[in-house]
C-alpha positions in Angstrom: 0.0 0.0 0.0 1.3 3.4 -0.9 0.8 6.2 1.5 2.7 9.4 0.5 1.0 11.6 3.0 1.0 15.3 2.3 3.6 14.9 -0.5 1.1 12.7 -2.3 -1.6 15.3 -2.1 0.8 17.9 -3.5 1.8 15.6 -6.4 -1.9 15.0 -7.3 -2.5 18.8 -7.3 0.5 19.3 -9.6 -0.6 16.5 -11.9 -3.9 18.4 -12.4 -2.1 21.6 -13.6 -1.7 22.4 -17.3 1.9 22.5 -18.6 3.3 20.6 -15.7 4.9 17.3 -16.7 6.5 14.5 -14.6 9.4 12.2 -15.1 8.0 8.7 -14.2 8.8 7.8 -10.6 8.3 5.0 -8.1 9.0 3.9 -4.5 12.6 2.9 -4.1 12.2 1.0 -0.8 8.6 0.7 0.3 9.4 -1.3 3.4 12.1 1.0 4.9 11.0 4.3 3.3 7.3 4.1 2.7 7.0 7.8 1.8 10.1 8.0 -0.5 9.8 8.4 -4.3 12.6 8.3 -6.8 12.5 9.5 -10.4 13.4 7.0 -13.2 16.3 9.1 -14.5 16.6 7.0 -17.6 13.3 8.5 -18.6 14.3 12.2 -18.4 15.1 12.7 -22.1 11.9 10.9 -23.3 9.9 12.9 -20.7 11.3 16.2 -22.0 10.6 15.2 -25.6 7.1 14.2 -24.7 6.5 17.4 -22.7 7.6 19.5 -25.7 4.7 17.9 -27.6 2.3 18.6 -24.7 2.1 15.0 -23.6 2.7 13.3 -20.3 4.6 10.1 -20.5 2.6 7.2 -19.1 2.5 5.6 -16.7 3.8 8.3 -14.3 3.9 5.9 -11.3 6.1 3.0 -12.2 7.6 0.1 -10.3 11.2 1.0 -9.2 13.6 -1.9 -9.4 17.0 -1.5 -7.7 20.0 -2.6 -9.7 22.4 -4.9 -7.9 25.7 -3.0 -7.3 
């Protein structure tokens, strides 16, 4: 279950604004940091290209998978 508290409410408000676009994001560690969100940085360029066309890349909320380091 995702509970982002006040941050989640603010994100939803921003998502309803015109000309505000998001890089897809997800929870990086839902067990230890249930309110933490991390952008999918590999999606920055595609998000910018899409925003230039007036489109929001979908889905905005994506599963975040940590890479083994």
